[in-house]
C-alpha positions in Angstrom: 19.1 21.8 16.1 20.4 23.5 12.8 18.7 23.8 9.7 19.6 21.7 6.8 19.8 23.2 3.6 20.9 20.6 1.4 19.2 21.1 -2.2 19.4 17.6 -3.1 18.0 16.7 -0.5 15.3 19.4 -0.1 14.2 18.5 -3.9 13.8 14.5 -3.1 11.7 15.8 -0.3 9.5 18.2 -2.2 8.9 15.4 -5.2 8.0 12.7 -3.0 4.1 12.1 -3.2 3.9 15.7 -4.3 1.0 16.6 -6.7 2.7 18.6 -8.7 3.4 22.3 -9.6 -0.3 22.6 -8.4 0.5 20.5 -4.9 2.2 23.4 -3.4 0.6 26.7 -3.1 1.5 29.1 -3.8 4.5 28.1 -5.4 6.8 24.9 -5.3 9.8 27.5 -6.1 8.9 29.8 -3.2 8.6 27.0 -1.0 11.9 25.8 -2.0 13.6 29.0 -1.8 12.3 29.0 2.0 13.7 25.9 2.9 17.0 26.7 1.5 16.9 30.1 3.3 17.5 28.9 7.0 14.9 30.4 8.4 12.8 27.9 11.0 9.5 27.3 9.5 6.6 25.8 11.5 4.8 22.5 9.9 1.6 20.9 10.7 -0.3 17.8 9.8 -3.5 17.2 11.5 -5.9 14.4 11.5 -9.5 13.9 12.9 -9.6 11.0 15.1 -12.7 9.2 13.4 -11.7 6.0 13.5 -9.2 3.8 15.9 -6.7 3.0 13.8 -4.4 5.6 10.9 -3.8 4.0 7.9 -0.8 4.1 5.3 -2.8 6.8 3.8 -2.2 9.0 7.2 1.1 7.6 7.3 2.3 9.1 4.2 1.7 12.4 5.2 3.4 11.8 8.6 6.7 10.7 7.0 6.6 13.8 4.9 6.0 15.9 8.7 9.2 13.7 9.7 11.3 14.6 6.6 10.7 18.6 7.4 11.6 17.9 11.4 14.7 16.2 10.1 15.6 19.2 8.6 15.1 21.1 11.5 12.1 22.6 11.1 9.5 22.6 14.2 6.7 20.4 13.1 3.2 19.9 14.8 0.9 16.6 14.6 -2.7 18.3 15.1 -5.4 15.7 16.6 -8.6 17.2 15.1 -10.8 16.2 18.4 -13.0 19.1 18.1 -13.7 19.2 14.6 -14.2 15.4 14.9 -17.5 16.4 16.5 -18.1 18.8 13.7 -17.7 16.2 10.8 -15.8 17.5 7.4 -18.4 17.0 4.7 -17.7 14.3 2.4 -17.8 13.6 -1.3 -20.4 10.6 -0.8 -23.2 13.3 -1.0 -24.3 13.2 2.5 -22.7 14.7 5.7 -19.9 12.6 7.8 -22.0 11.6 11.0 -20.9 13.3 14.1 -18.7 11.9 16.9 -19.1 12.0 20.3 -16.6 13.7 22.6 -16.1 9.8 24.5 -15.7 8.5 20.5 -13.2 11.1 19.8 -11.3 10.4 22.9 -11.2 6.5 22.4 -10.0 6.8 18.9 -7.4 8.7 19.3 -5.6 6.9 22.4 -3.7 4.3 20.2 -2.7 7.0 17.7 0.5 8.3 19.0 1.7 4.2 19.3 0.7 3.4 16.3 2.9 6.2 14.5 5.6 6.2 17.2 8.3 4.5 14.4 7.6 7.2 12.1 7.8 10.1 13.9 10.2 11.5 16.9 8.6 11.9 19.8 11.1 11.6 21.9 13.9 13.7 20.5 15.8 15.9 22.9 16.6 18.9 20.3 13.3 18.9 18.4 10.7 16.7 19.2 7.3 16.3 17.2 4.8 18.2 18.7 1.3 16.6 19.9 -1.5 19.3 19.9 -5.5 19.2 20.3 -7.9 21.6 18.4 -10.2 21.5 21.1 -7.4 23.9 22.9 -8.4 26.9 20.7 -11.6 25.8 19.3 -13.9 24.8 22.6 -13.2 28.4 23.9 -14.8 30.3 20.9 -17.8 32.1 22.0 -20.7 32.6 19.3 -19.4 36.2 18.9 -16.4 34.8 18.0 -17.3 32.4 15.2 -19.0 35.3 13.6 -16.1 37.4 13.6 -14.4 34.2 11.3 -17.0 33.6 9.3 -17.4 37.5 8.2 -14.2 36.7 6.4 -16.0 34.2 3.8 -19.1 34.5 1.4 -21.6 31.8 1.1 -20.1 31.7 -3.1 -16.6 30.7 -1.7 -18.0 27.8 0.7 -20.2 26.6 -2.4 -17.2 26.2 -4.9 -16.5 23.3 -2.8 -16.4 20.4 -5.4 -18.8 18.5 -2.9 -21.4 21.2 -2.4 -21.4 21.6 -5.7 -22.3 17.8 -6.3 -24.8 17.7 -3.7 -26.6 21.3 -5.3 -26.7 19.4 -8.4 -28.8 16.5 -6.9 -30.6 18.6 -4.9 -29.1 16.5 -1.9 -29.1 18.6 1.6 -26.3 21.0 2.7 -26.0 21.8 6.3 -25.1 25.0 7.8 -22.5 23.4 10.2 -20.8 21.8 7.1 -19.7 25.3 6.3 -18.1 25.7 9.3 -15.7 22.7 9.2 -13.3 24.7 6.9 -13.3 27.9 9.0 -13.0 26.0 12.0 -9.8 23.9 10.1 -8.8 27.0 9.0 -8.3 28.9 12.2 -6.1 25.9 13.7 -3.4 27.6 11.4 -4.3 31.1 12.9 -4.1 29.7 16.9 -0.5 27.7 15.7 0.7 30.7 13.6 1.7 28.0 11.2 4.1 28.3 7.8 3.1 25.3 6.4 0.5 23.1 6.4 0.4 19.3 5.2 -2.9 17.7 4.0 -4.1 15.5 1.0 -5.6 16.7 -2.2 -9.0 16.0 -0.3 -8.2 18.6 2.1 -7.1 21.5 -0.1 -10.0 23.7 0.1 -9.8 23.4 4.1 -6.2 24.6 4.0 -6.9 27.5 2.1 -9.4 28.3 4.5 -6.4 28.8 6.9 -4.4 30.3 4.4 -7.0 33.1 3.9 -7.5 33.7 7.4 -3.6 33.5 8.1 -3.5 37.0 5.8 -6.4 38.8 7.0 -5.9 38.1 10.4 -2.3 38.0 11.2 -0.9 39.4 7.4 1.0 36.4 7.2 1.3 33.9 3.8 1.0 30.0 4.6 2.2 27.2 2.2 0.0 24.3 1.4 1.6 20.9 0.6 -0.7 18.9 -1.0 0.2 14.7 -1.1 -1.1 12.4 -3.5 -3.8 10.2 -1.7 -2.7 6.9 -1.7 -4.5 5.6 -4.6 -5.1 2.6 -7.1 -3.0 4.0 -10.3 -5.4 1.5 -12.8 -8.8 2.0 -11.2 -8.1 5.5 -9.1 -9.9 4.0 -5.5 -8.3 5.7 -2.6 -7.3 4.0 0.4 -9.8 5.8 3.0 -10.4 5.7 6.6 -13.9 7.0 6.4 -15.0 4.2 4.4 -12.8 0.9 6.9 -10.7 0.0 3.1 -6.7 0.4 4.0 -3.9 -0.6 5.6 -4.3 0.0 8.9 -1.5 0.8 11.2 -3.0 -1.4 14.6 -2.7 -4.5 13.4 0.1 -7.0 14.3 3.4 -7.5 12.7 1.8 -10.9 10.2 -1.5 -9.1 9.5 0.4 -6.1 8.4 2.7 -8.0 6.1 -0.5 -10.1 5.1 -3.0 -6.6 4.5 0.2 -5.1 2.2 0.2 -8.8 0.0 -3.9 -8.4 -0.4 -3.6 -4.9 -1.7 -4.1 -4.3 -5.9 -1.0 -4.4 -7.8 -1.8 -0.7 -9.0 -1.1 0.6 -5.1 2.1 -1.1 -5.2 4.2 1.9 -6.8 1.8 4.7 -4.9 2.8 2.7 -1.4 6.2 2.5 -2.1 6.8 6.4 -3.3 4.6 7.4 0.1 5.1 4.7 2.2 8.6 3.5 2.1 12.4 4.7 2.9 13.8 3.8 -0.6 14.8 6.4 -2.5 12.7 7.5 -6.0 15.9 6.0 -7.8 15.6 2.5 -6.1 12.0 2.4 -6.5 12.4 3.3 -10.4 14.9 0.3 -10.9 12.0 -2.4 -9.6 10.4 -4.3 -11.7 6.7 -3.7 -11.0 4.9 -4.7 -13.4 6.9 -7.6 -14.9 7.3 -9.3 -11.2 4.4 -7.9 -9.2 4.3 -10.5 -6.8 7.9 -9.8 -5.3 7.4 -6.4 -6.1 4.2 -6.7 -3.3 6.6 -8.6 -1.0 10.0 -6.3 -1.2 7.0 -3.6 -0.1 5.2 -5.5 2.6 8.9 -6.1 4.0 9.6 -2.5 3.7 6.4 -1.4 5.6 6.4 -3.8 8.3 10.4 -3.1 9.0 9.6 0.8 9.0 6.6 0.8 11.2 7.6 -2.3 13.2 11.4 -3.6 12.9 13.4 -5.7 10.8 13.3 -8.5 13.1 9.8 -8.5 12.7 9.6 -8.1 9.2 11.5 -11.0 8.7 9.1 -12.8 11.0 5.8 -11.8 9.1 8.0 -12.6 5.4 8.5 -16.2 6.8 5.0 -16.6 8.5 3.3 -15.1 5.3 5.9 -17.7 3.0 4.9 -20.5 5.3 1.1 -20.2 5.7 -0.1 -18.4 2.6 2.4 -19.5 0.3 2.8 -22.7 1.0 -0.4 -23.2 3.0 0.8 -24.6 5.8 -0.6 -24.0 9.3 1.7 -22.1 11.7 3.8 -23.5 14.3 2.2 -21.1 17.3 -1.4 -20.7 16.6 -3.1 -18.9 19.3 -5.7 -20.8 21.2 -9.8 -20.3 21.5 -11.3 -21.7 24.8 -15.2 -22.9 23.7 -17.6 -24.9 24.4 -19.1 -28.2 22.7 -22.0 -27.1 20.8 -20.9 -23.6 19.8 -22.1 -22.0 16.4 -18.9 -21.6 14.4 -20.5 -18.0 13.4 -20.5 -17.1 17.2 -17.1 -18.6 17.6 -15.8 -16.6 14.9 -17.0 -13.6 16.3 -15.9 -14.4 19.7 -12.4 -14.8 18.6 -12.1 -12.0 16.0 -12.0 -14.1 13.3 -15.3 -12.0 12.3 -17.0 -8.2 12.9 -20.6 -9.7 13.1 -22.5 -13.1 12.4 -23.4 -11.6 9.1 -19.7 -11.4 8.5 -19.0 -14.9 9.7 -21.9 -15.9 7.4 -20.8 -14.4 4.0 -17.4 -15.5 5.0 -18.5 -19.0 5.5 -20.6 -18.6 2.2 -17.5 -17.3 -0.2 -15.6 -20.4 0.8 -13.6 -18.9 3.3 -13.5 -20.6 6.1 -11.7 -24.2 7.1 -10.8 -26.6 9.9 -7.8 -28.7 9.5 -8.0 -28.1 5.6 -11.8 -28.7 5.6 -14.1 -26.3 4.1 -17.1 -25.3 6.1 -20.1 -25.0 3.8 -22.8 -24.7 6.6 -24.0 -21.1 8.1 -25.3 -23.5 10.7 -22.7 -25.4 11.4 -21.9 -26.5 15.2 -18.5 -27.4 16.7 -18.6 -30.9 18.6 -15.5 -32.8 20.9 -14.2 -33.8 17.6 -13.2 -30.7 16.6 -10.7 -30.1 20.1 -7.3 -29.5 19.5 -8.2 -28.3 15.6 -7.3 -25.2 14.0 -10.0 -22.8 12.2 -8.9 -20.8 9.6 -10.9 -17.8 8.1 -9.1 -16.0 5.4 -5.7 -16.2 4.3 -3.9 -15.7 7.4 -6.6 -15.8 10.2 -6.0 -19.0 12.8 -7.8 -20.0 16.0 -6.6 -23.0 17.9 -10.1 -24.8 19.3 -9.8 -25.9 22.9 -12.6 -27.2 24.8 
């Protein structure tokens, strides 16, 4: 596959989602020069499977990864199955919960399926490669780890902002947390990469990889840090670790509805990071004057990209009919139950609530109804008179009661 060196195309890629001149290290000009040289580069992006679903925040970098693949470069999607078991330090004031090997394996099972429409795994000439960092990290012995650790000082590790915050708040920092940037850094050495894509929250770890590549192989690495998907008004992030965001394992209807539920401040960042519209087309959209129509356009484009244009059209029709016009859809999933079942148990059993506590909260907040009649009693019980009626939870979740 020939390397594409078209300047206009390269400029569009580098402008899209990258935080600024500081978002490409060492320099944006240096990376552009490399890309236009015709040299084939090796790019990678890694993600730790701490949840079973990726979200649109991850998708932004994966779309960027695919853009570089289409220029002819080698790209790797790295699954951090080993680093997941360490746990990357978070900014929540405490160590992230470590995953078991079984949890990690279960979580990344569906990832490739979720992103198959944005990453070309089946391309015959230059497919996206999938690697797992347990392939090399699991083989390191204690002596190897000590040797890697000798390339960093404690002072360097403490420069990480989340560690500084915990020090000031007199909260513990565990020794194994220092190992995380070391392990992620070694990924770059093991794969001998030229460029790492990451979110702005991973710059410290990515630079650790740059340090190790320089010291162990005498090689420089570019770090391309893309903006995290964040509300322009509040700064709130789309996050896997907090369970927020628009997740990629949703059905087409639910994916469309989830995008329609995001705040207005998320519209432009999602257009830039998670659609194929050009920057010029996005600029022409009247987001501030008509955020609802802009959001519908956004939801359509995202479902179209991650599913298909047919799915996007059907999801939009479903949304207009069931949400905007408050109609019950023609086809509703049946939920077989017994007379006397508690509404909270019914909701949990058929995926309308994650727990009884969640079910009670949804009832108390007025989000549960049967054939249009709101349920206000958390102890409500289904009887034979409800047979054939439709339970609605939230804006777009329906189940037909069948005894």
